[in-house]
N, CA, C and O atoms as CSV, one atom per row, in Angstrom:
chain,resi,resn,atom,element,x,y,z
A,1,MET,N,N,0.853,-1.163,0.000
A,1,MET,CA,C,0.000,0.000,0.000
A,1,MET,C,C,0.900,1.227,0.000
A,1,MET,O,O,1.783,1.372,0.845
A,2,ALA,N,N,0.657,2.099,-0.960
A,2,ALA,CA,C,1.467,3.315,-1.077
A,2,ALA,C,C,0.761,4.455,-0.351
A,2,ALA,O,O,-0.463,4.579,-0.401
A,3,VAL,N,N,1.547,5.277,0.317
A,3,VAL,CA,C,1.004,6.440,1.019
A,3,VAL,C,C,1.338,7.663,0.187
A,3,VAL,O,O,2.493,7.909,-0.161
A,4,VAL,N,N,0.316,8.412,-0.119
A,4,VAL,CA,C,0.507,9.634,-0.900
A,4,VAL,C,C,0.261,10.821,0.014
A,4,VAL,O,O,-0.802,10.925,0.626
A,5,ILE,N,N,1.217,11.699,0.110
A,5,ILE,CA,C,1.059,12.897,0.946
A,5,ILE,C,C,0.734,14.055,0.028
A,5,ILE,O,O,1.489,14.380,-0.888
A,6,VAL,N,N,-0.383,14.658,0.287
A,6,VAL,CA,C,-0.818,15.805,-0.503
A,6,VAL,C,C,-0.755,17.026,0.391
A,6,VAL,O,O,-1.367,17.057,1.459
A,7,GLU,N,N,-0.032,18.007,-0.035
A,7,GLU,CA,C,0.051,19.237,0.758
A,7,GLU,C,C,-1.089,20.163,0.358
A,7,GLU,O,O,-1.299,20.465,-0.817
A,8,ALA,N,N,-1.795,20.588,1.353
A,8,ALA,CA,C,-2.893,21.530,1.117
A,8,ALA,C,C,-2.330,22.945,1.092
A,8,ALA,O,O,-1.340,23.241,1.760
A,9,PRO,N,N,-2.961,23.803,0.325
A,9,PRO,CA,C,-2.492,25.191,0.336
A,9,PRO,C,C,-2.713,25.796,1.727
A,9,PRO,O,O,-3.646,25.406,2.429
A,10,PRO,N,N,-1.875,26.729,2.121
A,10,PRO,CA,C,-2.040,27.338,3.448
A,10,PRO,C,C,-3.360,28.095,3.553
A,10,PRO,O,O,-3.846,28.684,2.587
A,11,ILE,N,N,-3.918,28.059,4.754
A,11,ILE,CA,C,-5.147,28.804,5.017
A,11,ILE,C,C,-4.739,30.186,5.506
A,11,ILE,O,O,-3.979,30.322,6.465
A,12,ILE,N,N,-5.241,31.179,4.850
A,12,ILE,CA,C,-4.918,32.560,5.236
A,12,ILE,C,C,-6.109,33.138,5.975
A,12,ILE,O,O,-7.215,33.218,5.442
A,13,VAL,N,N,-5.864,33.535,7.201
A,13,VAL,CA,C,-6.907,34.120,8.032
A,13,VAL,C,C,-6.572,35.595,8.214
A,13,VAL,O,O,-5.533,35.928,8.785
A,14,PRO,N,N,-7.431,36.472,7.740
A,14,PRO,CA,C,-7.138,37.896,7.919
A,14,PRO,C,C,-7.169,38.260,9.408
A,14,PRO,O,O,-8.027,37.792,10.156
A,15,ILE,N,N,-6.244,39.081,9.810
A,15,ILE,CA,C,-6.199,39.544,11.199
A,15,ILE,C,C,-6.748,40.960,11.241
A,15,ILE,O,O,-6.257,41.865,10.566
A,16,CYS,N,N,-7.753,41.115,12.033
A,16,CYS,CA,C,-8.375,42.427,12.184
A,16,CYS,C,C,-7.750,43.115,13.391
A,16,CYS,O,O,-7.864,42.625,14.515
A,17,THR,N,N,-7.099,44.231,13.167
A,17,THR,CA,C,-6.436,44.920,14.278
A,17,THR,C,C,-7.330,45.969,14.914
A,17,THR,O,O,-7.012,46.491,15.983
A,18,GLU,N,N,-8.423,46.275,14.279
A,18,GLU,CA,C,-9.335,47.270,14.841
A,18,GLU,C,C,-10.761,46.781,14.689
A,18,GLU,O,O,-11.190,46.439,13.587
A,19,ILE,N,N,-11.485,46.746,15.771
A,19,ILE,CA,C,-12.866,46.279,15.744
A,19,ILE,C,C,-13.782,47.487,15.838
A,19,ILE,O,O,-13.691,48.271,16.783
A,20,ALA,N,N,-14.649,47.635,14.874
A,20,ALA,CA,C,-15.600,48.731,14.920
A,20,ALA,C,C,-16.657,48.419,15.968
A,20,ALA,O,O,-17.199,47.314,16.010
A,21,MET,N,N,-16.944,49.402,16.812
A,21,MET,CA,C,-17.908,49.180,17.887
A,21,MET,C,C,-19.057,50.175,17.749
A,21,MET,O,O,-18.851,51.370,17.534
A,22,ASP,N,N,-20.239,49.659,17.875
A,22,ASP,CA,C,-21.405,50.521,17.901
A,22,ASP,C,C,-21.412,51.223,19.254
A,22,ASP,O,O,-21.570,50.573,20.287
A,23,ARG,N,N,-21.246,52.531,19.260
A,23,ARG,CA,C,-21.115,53.290,20.509
A,23,ARG,C,C,-22.343,53.161,21.409
A,23,ARG,O,O,-22.241,53.352,22.621
A,24,ARG,N,N,-23.479,52.845,20.842
A,24,ARG,CA,C,-24.679,52.679,21.672
A,24,ARG,C,C,-24.550,51.481,22.602
A,24,ARG,O,O,-25.258,51.392,23.606
A,25,HIS,N,N,-23.647,50.556,22.271
A,25,HIS,CA,C,-23.483,49.342,23.065
A,25,HIS,C,C,-22.194,49.346,23.893
A,25,HIS,O,O,-21.872,48.353,24.546
A,26,ARG,N,N,-21.468,50.445,23.868
A,26,ARG,CA,C,-20.231,50.523,24.643
A,26,ARG,C,C,-20.581,50.675,26.125
A,26,ARG,O,O,-21.386,51.529,26.497
A,27,ILE,N,N,-19.974,49.848,26.954
A,27,ILE,CA,C,-20.286,49.886,28.378
A,27,ILE,C,C,-19.028,50.184,29.196
A,27,ILE,O,O,-17.902,50.039,28.721
A,28,ILE,N,N,-19.254,50.596,30.413
A,28,ILE,CA,C,-18.167,50.898,31.336
A,28,ILE,C,C,-17.679,49.579,31.932
A,28,ILE,O,O,-18.476,48.767,32.402
A,29,THR,N,N,-16.376,49.376,31.909
A,29,THR,CA,C,-15.813,48.141,32.447
A,29,THR,C,C,-15.095,48.357,33.766
A,29,THR,O,O,-14.852,47.401,34.502
A,30,ARG,N,N,-14.750,49.609,34.076
A,30,ARG,CA,C,-14.088,49.896,35.356
A,30,ARG,C,C,-14.220,51.374,35.693
A,30,ARG,O,O,-14.377,52.230,34.821
A,31,LEU,N,N,-14.150,51.633,36.972
A,31,LEU,CA,C,-14.205,52.999,37.482
A,31,LEU,C,C,-12.998,53.208,38.393
A,31,LEU,O,O,-12.514,52.242,38.984
A,32,PRO,N,N,-12.502,54.419,38.525
A,32,PRO,CA,C,-13.014,55.639,37.908
A,32,PRO,C,C,-12.734,55.680,36.404
A,32,PRO,O,O,-11.855,54.984,35.895
A,33,LEU,N,N,-13.496,56.502,35.723
A,33,LEU,CA,C,-13.334,56.646,34.282
A,33,LEU,C,C,-11.991,57.281,33.957
A,33,LEU,O,O,-11.460,58.089,34.719
A,34,THR,N,N,-11.457,56.895,32.805
A,34,THR,CA,C,-10.235,57.510,32.306
A,34,THR,C,C,-10.489,58.231,30.988
A,34,THR,O,O,-9.603,58.889,30.443
A,35,GLU,N,N,-11.720,58.097,30.485
A,35,GLU,CA,C,-12.090,58.738,29.227
A,35,GLU,C,C,-13.598,58.936,29.186
A,35,GLU,O,O,-14.343,58.313,29.942
A,36,LEU,N,N,-14.034,59.816,28.288
A,36,LEU,CA,C,-15.471,60.053,28.085
A,36,LEU,C,C,-15.815,59.821,26.622
A,36,LEU,O,O,-14.982,60.018,25.737
A,37,TRP,N,N,-17.048,59.402,26.379
A,37,TRP,CA,C,-17.573,59.196,25.044
A,37,TRP,C,C,-19.079,59.323,25.103
A,37,TRP,O,O,-19.674,59.279,26.180
A,38,ASP,N,N,-19.697,59.480,23.939
A,38,ASP,CA,C,-21.149,59.409,23.857
A,38,ASP,C,C,-21.495,58.527,22.657
A,38,ASP,O,O,-20.625,57.836,22.127
A,39,GLU,N,N,-22.742,58.545,22.231
A,39,GLU,CA,C,-23.173,57.670,21.126
A,39,GLU,C,C,-22.503,58.006,19.804
A,39,GLU,O,O,-22.408,57.154,18.920
A,40,ARG,N,N,-22.036,59.246,19.661
A,40,ARG,CA,C,-21.496,59.671,18.372
A,40,ARG,C,C,-19.979,59.713,18.292
A,40,ARG,O,O,-19.412,59.553,17.212
A,41,ARG,N,N,-19.308,59.929,19.432
A,41,ARG,CA,C,-17.864,60.137,19.350
A,41,ARG,C,C,-17.176,59.935,20.700
A,41,ARG,O,O,-17.810,59.909,21.754
A,42,ASP,N,N,-15.855,59.794,20.621
A,42,ASP,CA,C,-15.006,59.799,21.802
A,42,ASP,C,C,-14.587,61.239,22.055
A,42,ASP,O,O,-14.623,62.074,21.151
A,43,PHE,N,N,-14.191,61.522,23.282
A,43,PHE,CA,C,-13.681,62.844,23.635
A,43,PHE,C,C,-12.249,62.678,24.142
A,43,PHE,O,O,-12.011,62.714,25.350
A,44,PRO,N,N,-11.284,62.494,23.216
A,44,PRO,CA,C,-9.907,62.233,23.645
A,44,PRO,C,C,-9.283,63.397,24.405
A,44,PRO,O,O,-8.326,63.208,25.155
A,45,GLU,N,N,-9.816,64.589,24.216
A,45,GLU,CA,C,-9.269,65.770,24.886
A,45,GLU,C,C,-9.905,66.025,26.256
A,45,GLU,O,O,-9.538,66.981,26.940
A,46,ALA,N,N,-10.853,65.177,26.657
A,46,ALA,CA,C,-11.517,65.335,27.958
A,46,ALA,C,C,-10.511,65.117,29.082
A,46,ALA,O,O,-9.649,64.241,29.006
A,47,LEU,N,N,-10.638,65.927,30.121
A,47,LEU,CA,C,-9.703,65.868,31.244
A,47,LEU,C,C,-10.472,65.892,32.556
A,47,LEU,O,O,-11.293,66.780,32.787
A,48,CYS,N,N,-10.204,64.911,33.416
A,48,CYS,CA,C,-10.830,64.900,34.735
A,48,CYS,C,C,-10.095,65.890,35.626
A,48,CYS,O,O,-8.884,65.778,35.819
A,49,LEU,N,N,-10.830,66.862,36.171
A,49,LEU,CA,C,-10.229,67.896,37.012
A,49,LEU,C,C,-10.180,67.500,38.476
A,49,LEU,O,O,-9.483,68.136,39.267
A,50,GLY,N,N,-10.922,66.443,38.850
A,50,GLY,CA,C,-10.897,65.969,40.228
A,50,GLY,C,C,-12.280,65.819,40.817
A,50,GLY,O,O,-13.287,66.157,40.194
A,51,SER,N,N,-12.307,65.300,42.044
A,51,SER,CA,C,-13.588,65.098,42.718
A,51,SER,C,C,-14.132,66.436,43.213
A,51,SER,O,O,-13.376,67.358,43.521
A,52,ILE,N,N,-15.446,66.518,43.281
A,52,ILE,CA,C,-16.097,67.748,43.734
A,52,ILE,C,C,-17.205,67.401,44.725
A,52,ILE,O,O,-17.664,66.260,44.798
A,53,THR,N,N,-17.621,68.409,45.482
A,53,THR,CA,C,-18.646,68.228,46.513
A,53,THR,C,C,-19.998,68.730,46.017
A,53,THR,O,O,-20.104,69.317,44.941
A,54,ARG,N,N,-21.024,68.485,46.821
A,54,ARG,CA,C,-22.368,69.009,46.513
A,54,ARG,C,C,-22.348,70.525,46.388
A,54,ARG,O,O,-22.987,71.091,45.501
A,55,ASP,N,N,-21.610,71.179,47.284
A,55,ASP,CA,C,-21.556,72.653,47.239
A,55,ASP,C,C,-20.954,73.156,45.935
A,55,ASP,O,O,-21.417,74.152,45.380
A,56,THR,N,N,-19.930,72.476,45.444
A,56,THR,CA,C,-19.324,72.862,44.166
A,56,THR,C,C,-20.313,72.668,43.026
A,56,THR,O,O,-20.401,73.501,42.125
A,57,ILE,N,N,-21.053,71.571,43.068
A,57,ILE,CA,C,-22.054,71.328,42.020
A,57,ILE,C,C,-23.134,72.413,42.061
A,57,ILE,O,O,-23.540,72.922,41.017
A,58,ARG,N,N,-23.596,72.765,43.259
A,58,ARG,CA,C,-24.607,73.837,43.379
A,58,ARG,C,C,-24.084,75.140,42.792
A,58,ARG,O,O,-24.807,75.851,42.094
A,59,ARG,N,N,-22.810,75.451,43.081
A,59,ARG,CA,C,-22.213,76.678,42.550
A,59,ARG,C,C,-22.150,76.633,41.022
A,59,ARG,O,O,-22.472,77.620,40.360
A,60,LEU,N,N,-21.737,75.492,40.462
A,60,LEU,CA,C,-21.672,75.351,39.008
A,60,LEU,C,C,-23.051,75.499,38.373
A,60,LEU,O,O,-23.191,76.127,37.323
A,61,LEU,N,N,-24.073,74.918,39.012
A,61,LEU,CA,C,-25.441,75.057,38.501
A,61,LEU,C,C,-25.904,76.505,38.531
A,61,LEU,O,O,-26.612,76.952,37.628
A,62,ALA,N,N,-25.505,77.242,39.568
A,62,ALA,CA,C,-25.899,78.651,39.683
A,62,ALA,C,C,-25.192,79.511,38.636
A,62,ALA,O,O,-25.721,80.539,38.213
A,63,GLU,N,N,-24.004,79.093,38.223
A,63,GLU,CA,C,-23.227,79.870,37.250
A,63,GLU,C,C,-23.701,79.683,35.820
A,63,GLU,O,O,-23.457,80.545,34.976
A,64,GLY,N,N,-24.374,78.575,35.528
A,64,GLY,CA,C,-24.818,78.349,34.150
A,64,GLY,C,C,-25.030,76.877,33.874
A,64,GLY,O,O,-25.054,76.064,34.798
A,65,PRO,N,N,-25.186,76.526,32.595
A,65,PRO,CA,C,-25.463,75.139,32.233
A,65,PRO,C,C,-24.314,74.204,32.624
A,65,PRO,O,O,-23.140,74.567,32.550
A,66,VAL,N,N,-24.679,73.019,33.033
A,66,VAL,CA,C,-23.732,71.936,33.253
A,66,VAL,C,C,-24.298,70.695,32.586
A,66,VAL,O,O,-25.493,70.619,32.300
A,67,ARG,N,N,-23.451,69.751,32.346
A,67,ARG,CA,C,-23.891,68.500,31.740
A,67,ARG,C,C,-23.560,67.365,32.713
A,67,ARG,O,O,-22.397,67.143,33.049
A,68,PHE,N,N,-24.591,66.656,33.156
A,68,PHE,CA,C,-24.401,65.520,34.051
A,68,PHE,C,C,-24.243,64.241,33.231
A,68,PHE,O,O,-24.879,64.063,32.192
A,69,VAL,N,N,-23.378,63.356,33.728
A,69,VAL,CA,C,-23.178,62.042,33.136
A,69,VAL,C,C,-23.165,61.042,34.287
A,69,VAL,O,O,-22.450,61.236,35.270
A,70,VAL,N,N,-23.956,59.972,34.170
A,70,VAL,CA,C,-23.969,58.935,35.198
A,70,VAL,C,C,-23.138,57.760,34.694
A,70,VAL,O,O,-23.323,57.281,33.575
A,71,ALA,N,N,-22.205,57.301,35.558
A,71,ALA,CA,C,-21.309,56.202,35.198
A,71,ALA,C,C,-21.495,55.048,36.176
A,71,ALA,O,O,-21.392,55.223,37.390
A,72,ASP,N,N,-21.769,53.868,35.630
A,72,ASP,CA,C,-21.934,52.675,36.452
A,72,ASP,C,C,-21.377,51.479,35.679
A,72,ASP,O,O,-21.690,51.301,34.502
A,73,VAL,N,N,-20.563,50.668,36.330
A,73,VAL,CA,C,-19.952,49.509,35.679
A,73,VAL,C,C,-21.030,48.598,35.105
A,73,VAL,O,O,-22.030,48.301,35.758
A,74,GLY,N,N,-20.803,48.163,33.868
A,74,GLY,CA,C,-21.743,47.270,33.200
A,74,GLY,C,C,-22.823,47.993,32.421
A,74,GLY,O,O,-23.660,47.356,31.781
A,75,ARG,N,N,-22.813,49.326,32.468
A,75,ARG,CA,C,-23.826,50.114,31.755
A,75,ARG,C,C,-23.145,51.128,30.849
A,75,ARG,O,O,-21.954,51.404,30.994
A,76,ALA,N,N,-23.898,51.674,29.927
A,76,ALA,CA,C,-23.392,52.751,29.079
A,76,ALA,C,C,-23.385,54.054,29.881
A,76,ALA,O,O,-24.118,54.196,30.859
A,77,LEU,N,N,-22.551,54.999,29.456
A,77,LEU,CA,C,-22.611,56.320,30.072
A,77,LEU,C,C,-23.987,56.912,29.798
A,77,LEU,O,O,-24.488,56.842,28.676
A,78,GLU,N,N,-24.583,57.484,30.807
A,78,GLU,CA,C,-25.902,58.102,30.665
A,78,GLU,C,C,-25.743,59.617,30.713
A,78,GLU,O,O,-25.519,60.191,31.779
A,79,TRP,N,N,-25.859,60.263,29.551
A,79,TRP,CA,C,-25.734,61.721,29.442
A,79,TRP,C,C,-27.118,62.327,29.695
A,79,TRP,O,O,-28.087,61.995,29.013
A,80,ILE,N,N,-27.189,63.207,30.672
A,80,ILE,CA,C,-28.461,63.847,31.025
A,80,ILE,C,C,-28.624,65.103,30.180
A,80,ILE,O,O,-27.708,65.921,30.089
A,81,ASP,N,N,-29.783,65.252,29.569
A,81,ASP,CA,C,-30.066,66.436,28.760
A,81,ASP,C,C,-29.893,67.687,29.626
A,81,ASP,O,O,-30.477,67.770,30.707
A,82,PRO,N,N,-29.090,68.672,29.165
A,82,PRO,CA,C,-28.867,69.882,29.972
A,82,PRO,C,C,-30.152,70.608,30.379
A,82,PRO,O,O,-30.181,71.274,31.414
A,83,SER,N,N,-31.202,70.488,29.584
A,83,SER,CA,C,-32.461,71.153,29.940
A,83,SER,C,C,-33.132,70.487,31.146
A,83,SER,O,O,-34.029,71.069,31.755
A,84,LYS,N,N,-32.705,69.286,31.488
A,84,LYS,CA,C,-33.281,68.552,32.627
A,84,LYS,C,C,-32.331,68.533,33.830
A,84,LYS,O,O,-32.545,67.774,34.775
A,85,ARG,N,N,-31.284,69.366,33.798
A,85,ARG,CA,C,-30.248,69.304,34.829
A,85,ARG,C,C,-30.767,69.594,36.225
A,85,ARG,O,O,-30.328,68.953,37.180
A,86,PHE,N,N,-31.694,70.546,36.378
A,86,PHE,CA,C,-32.184,70.889,37.715
A,86,PHE,C,C,-33.037,69.766,38.310
A,86,PHE,O,O,-32.865,69.400,39.473
A,87,ASP,N,N,-33.948,69.228,37.512
A,87,ASP,CA,C,-34.765,68.107,37.996
A,87,ASP,C,C,-33.883,66.903,38.316
A,87,ASP,O,O,-34.084,66.225,39.323
A,88,PHE,N,N,-32.913,66.649,37.457
A,88,PHE,CA,C,-32.005,65.534,37.706
A,88,PHE,C,C,-31.232,65.767,39.005
A,88,PHE,O,O,-31.120,64.864,39.833
A,89,TRP,N,N,-30.701,66.973,39.181
A,89,TRP,CA,C,-29.925,67.274,40.388
A,89,TRP,C,C,-30.773,67.093,41.650
A,89,TRP,O,O,-30.300,66.549,42.648
A,90,LYS,N,N,-32.016,67.547,41.600
A,90,LYS,CA,C,-32.900,67.377,42.759
A,90,LYS,C,C,-33.097,65.898,43.089
A,90,LYS,O,O,-33.213,65.534,44.260
A,91,SER,N,N,-33.133,65.058,42.078
A,91,SER,CA,C,-33.388,63.636,42.306
A,91,SER,C,C,-32.169,62.885,42.839
A,91,SER,O,O,-32.321,61.818,43.433
A,92,VAL,N,N,-30.963,63.419,42.639
A,92,VAL,CA,C,-29.758,62.685,43.062
A,92,VAL,C,C,-28.905,63.404,44.099
A,92,VAL,O,O,-27.995,62.795,44.661
A,93,SER,N,N,-29.168,64.667,44.368
A,93,SER,CA,C,-28.255,65.454,45.203
A,93,SER,C,C,-28.006,64.852,46.578
A,93,SER,O,O,-26.893,64.943,47.096
A,94,SER,N,N,-29.005,64.247,47.170
A,94,SER,CA,C,-28.815,63.690,48.513
A,94,SER,C,C,-27.911,62.452,48.505
A,94,SER,O,O,-27.463,62.012,49.563
A,95,HIS,N,N,-27.643,61.896,47.342
A,95,HIS,CA,C,-26.804,60.703,47.230
A,95,HIS,C,C,-25.345,61.027,46.908
A,95,HIS,O,O,-24.495,60.137,46.919
A,96,VAL,N,N,-25.051,62.300,46.623
A,96,VAL,CA,C,-23.706,62.685,46.217
A,96,VAL,C,C,-22.823,62.911,47.437
A,96,VAL,O,O,-23.198,63.617,48.373
A,97,SER,N,N,-21.658,62.304,47.408
A,97,SER,CA,C,-20.695,62.422,48.502
A,97,SER,C,C,-19.288,62.486,47.931
A,97,SER,O,O,-19.011,61.858,46.909
A,98,PRO,N,N,-18.393,63.234,48.571
A,98,PRO,CA,C,-17.009,63.250,48.095
A,98,PRO,C,C,-16.185,62.084,48.633
A,98,PRO,O,O,-15.029,61.919,48.244
A,99,ASP,N,N,-16.761,61.274,49.520
A,99,ASP,CA,C,-15.996,60.228,50.197
A,99,ASP,C,C,-16.840,58.968,50.343
A,99,ASP,O,O,-17.897,59.018,50.972
A,100,PRO,N,N,-16.402,57.826,49.774
A,100,PRO,CA,C,-17.226,56.609,49.868
A,100,PRO,C,C,-17.429,56.119,51.291
A,100,PRO,O,O,-18.337,55.324,51.538
A,101,ASP,N,N,-16.606,56.572,52.238
A,101,ASP,CA,C,-16.780,56.175,53.637
A,101,ASP,C,C,-17.967,56.877,54.289
A,101,ASP,O,O,-18.343,56.552,55.416
A,102,LEU,N,N,-18.553,57.835,53.583
A,102,LEU,CA,C,-19.665,58.596,54.158
A,102,LEU,C,C,-21.025,58.012,53.819
A,102,LEU,O,O,-22.043,58.662,54.056
A,103,LEU,N,N,-21.070,56.813,53.274
A,103,LEU,CA,C,-22.350,56.165,52.983
A,103,LEU,C,C,-23.087,55.953,54.301
A,103,LEU,O,O,-22.562,55.330,55.224
A,104,ASP,N,N,-24.305,56.474,54.380
A,104,ASP,CA,C,-25.069,56.342,55.620
A,104,ASP,C,C,-26.529,56.065,55.303
A,104,ASP,O,O,-26.920,56.022,54.137
A,105,ALA,N,N,-27.312,55.882,56.314
A,105,ALA,CA,C,-28.740,55.572,56.138
A,105,ALA,C,C,-29.463,56.686,55.410
A,105,ALA,O,O,-30.452,56.428,54.724
A,106,GLY,N,N,-28.996,57.916,55.542
A,106,GLY,CA,C,-29.653,59.047,54.893
A,106,GLY,C,C,-29.523,59.031,53.386
A,106,GLY,O,O,-30.263,59.731,52.696
A,107,SER,N,N,-28.598,58.249,52.864
A,107,SER,CA,C,-28.412,58.215,51.414
A,107,SER,C,C,-29.316,57.194,50.742
A,107,SER,O,O,-29.334,57.089,49.515
A,108,GLY,N,N,-30.063,56.444,51.535
A,108,GLY,CA,C,-30.938,55.423,50.967
A,108,GLY,C,C,-30.166,54.247,50.402
A,108,GLY,O,O,-30.696,53.483,49.596
A,109,GLY,N,N,-28.912,54.095,50.821
A,109,GLY,CA,C,-28.096,52.995,50.341
A,109,GLY,C,C,-27.419,53.260,49.024
A,109,GLY,O,O,-26.646,52.419,48.565
A,110,ARG,N,N,-27.669,54.385,48.396
A,110,ARG,CA,C,-27.055,54.720,47.117
A,110,ARG,C,C,-26.009,55.798,47.350
A,110,ARG,O,O,-26.241,56.745,48.102
A,111,LEU,N,N,-24.864,55.653,46.709
A,111,LEU,CA,C,-23.812,56.650,46.832
A,111,LEU,C,C,-23.277,56.995,45.460
A,111,LEU,O,O,-22.989,56.112,44.652
A,112,LEU,N,N,-23.145,58.291,45.201
A,112,LEU,CA,C,-22.575,58.780,43.956
A,112,LEU,C,C,-21.364,59.640,44.288
A,112,LEU,O,O,-21.446,60.547,45.116
A,113,LEU,N,N,-20.245,59.352,43.640
A,113,LEU,CA,C,-19.082,60.213,43.747
A,113,LEU,C,C,-19.106,61.157,42.560
A,113,LEU,O,O,-19.401,60.740,41.440
A,114,ALA,N,N,-18.799,62.424,42.796
A,114,ALA,CA,C,-18.872,63.439,41.742
A,114,ALA,C,C,-17.475,63.848,41.290
A,114,ALA,O,O,-16.585,64.093,42.104
A,115,TRP,N,N,-17.308,63.916,39.977
A,115,TRP,CA,C,-16.049,64.305,39.362
A,115,TRP,C,C,-16.329,65.389,38.326
A,115,TRP,O,O,-17.263,65.264,37.534
A,116,GLN,N,N,-15.529,66.445,38.329
A,116,GLN,CA,C,-15.681,67.473,37.300
A,116,GLN,C,C,-14.712,67.187,36.163
A,116,GLN,O,O,-13.532,66.911,36.380
A,117,TRP,N,N,-15.237,67.258,34.949
A,117,TRP,CA,C,-14.434,67.045,33.746
A,117,TRP,C,C,-14.469,68.302,32.884
A,117,TRP,O,O,-15.452,69.043,32.869
A,118,SER,N,N,-13.396,68.515,32.185
A,118,SER,CA,C,-13.314,69.585,31.192
A,118,SER,C,C,-13.328,68.924,29.818
A,118,SER,O,O,-12.491,68.074,29.512
A,119,VAL,N,N,-14.290,69.328,29.000
A,119,VAL,CA,C,-14.385,68.840,27.627
A,119,VAL,C,C,-14.486,70.071,26.737
A,119,VAL,O,O,-15.472,70.804,26.818
A,120,PRO,N,N,-13.479,70.318,25.882
A,120,PRO,CA,C,-13.521,71.514,25.038
A,120,PRO,C,C,-14.847,71.649,24.292
A,120,PRO,O,O,-15.403,70.671,23.793
A,121,ALA,N,N,-15.335,72.885,24.231
A,121,ALA,CA,C,-16.582,73.246,23.547
A,121,ALA,C,C,-17.829,72.735,24.276
A,121,ALA,O,O,-18.914,72.738,23.693
A,122,PHE,N,N,-17.704,72.300,25.528
A,122,PHE,CA,C,-18.842,71.876,26.340
A,122,PHE,C,C,-18.923,72.747,27.576
A,122,PHE,O,O,-17.930,73.320,28.025
A,123,GLU,N,N,-20.126,72.832,28.116
A,123,GLU,CA,C,-20.284,73.384,29.453
A,123,GLU,C,C,-19.594,72.430,30.433
A,123,GLU,O,O,-19.225,71.324,30.039
A,124,PRO,N,N,-19.409,72.828,31.704
A,124,PRO,CA,C,-18.778,71.895,32.645
A,124,PRO,C,C,-19.513,70.548,32.663
A,124,PRO,O,O,-20.743,70.493,32.644
A,125,VAL,N,N,-18.736,69.479,32.700
A,125,VAL,CA,C,-19.287,68.123,32.744
A,125,VAL,C,C,-19.073,67.572,34.152
A,125,VAL,O,O,-17.962,67.603,34.680
A,126,ILE,N,N,-20.150,67.068,34.750
A,126,ILE,CA,C,-20.093,66.464,36.082
A,126,ILE,C,C,-20.437,64.990,35.929
A,126,ILE,O,O,-21.564,64.634,35.584
A,127,VAL,N,N,-19.455,64.143,36.191
A,127,VAL,CA,C,-19.656,62.696,36.122
A,127,VAL,C,C,-20.028,62.215,37.529
A,127,VAL,O,O,-19.293,62.438,38.491
A,128,LEU,N,N,-21.165,61.561,37.625
A,128,LEU,CA,C,-21.594,60.961,38.889
A,128,LEU,C,C,-21.363,59.465,38.797
A,128,LEU,O,O,-22.003,58.769,38.009
A,129,GLN,N,N,-20.452,58.989,39.602
A,129,GLN,CA,C,-20.037,57.586,39.591
A,129,GLN,C,C,-20.768,56.801,40.653
A,129,GLN,O,O,-20.705,57.137,41.836
A,130,GLU,N,N,-21.464,55.754,40.238
A,130,GLU,CA,C,-22.164,54.876,41.178
A,130,GLU,C,C,-21.153,54.081,41.990
A,130,GLU,O,O,-20.196,53.540,41.436
A,131,VAL,N,N,-21.358,54.007,43.296
A,131,VAL,CA,C,-20.519,53.202,44.174
A,131,VAL,C,C,-21.385,52.097,44.746
A,131,VAL,O,O,-22.460,52.358,45.285
A,132,HIS,N,N,-20.921,50.873,44.632
A,132,HIS,CA,C,-21.690,49.723,45.112
A,132,HIS,C,C,-21.034,49.118,46.324
A,132,HIS,O,O,-21.536,48.137,46.873
C-alpha cells in the first residue's frame, strides 16, 4: 500500500487589528473613568479635574449650564439632557458624597461620587459615579 502525501495550500486568516464598535453598546468596564464618550464620538481631549462636593455642584449650577453624566460599571454612560439638569440634580443630590466612607442611612443605600471634567466646547461636565 502506497502512502501519498498531498500538501494543502495554506489557510490565510485575515487579522483584524481594529474592531468597529457601535457606541450605543459601549459599556463601562471599570471605574473611575479615564475617558469620556457618547453615542457619536469619543472625547480624547476630555480631562478629569478631580472630585467635587455638593456645594461645588450647586455653585456650578448657579453659574450656568452643566452636563451631568452617570457612570456605572456594566452600563453605558448616561448623558443627562442639559435642559433637565435641575430636575435631575434634585433627584440625586442627597446621594452625592465626596468620600465613599460617608455612605449612611440618609443616602438610601445609594452613593454617587462626583467628578468634574473639562471637555472643550462643552459646558462643565459632572460625572456621577455609582458606588456599590
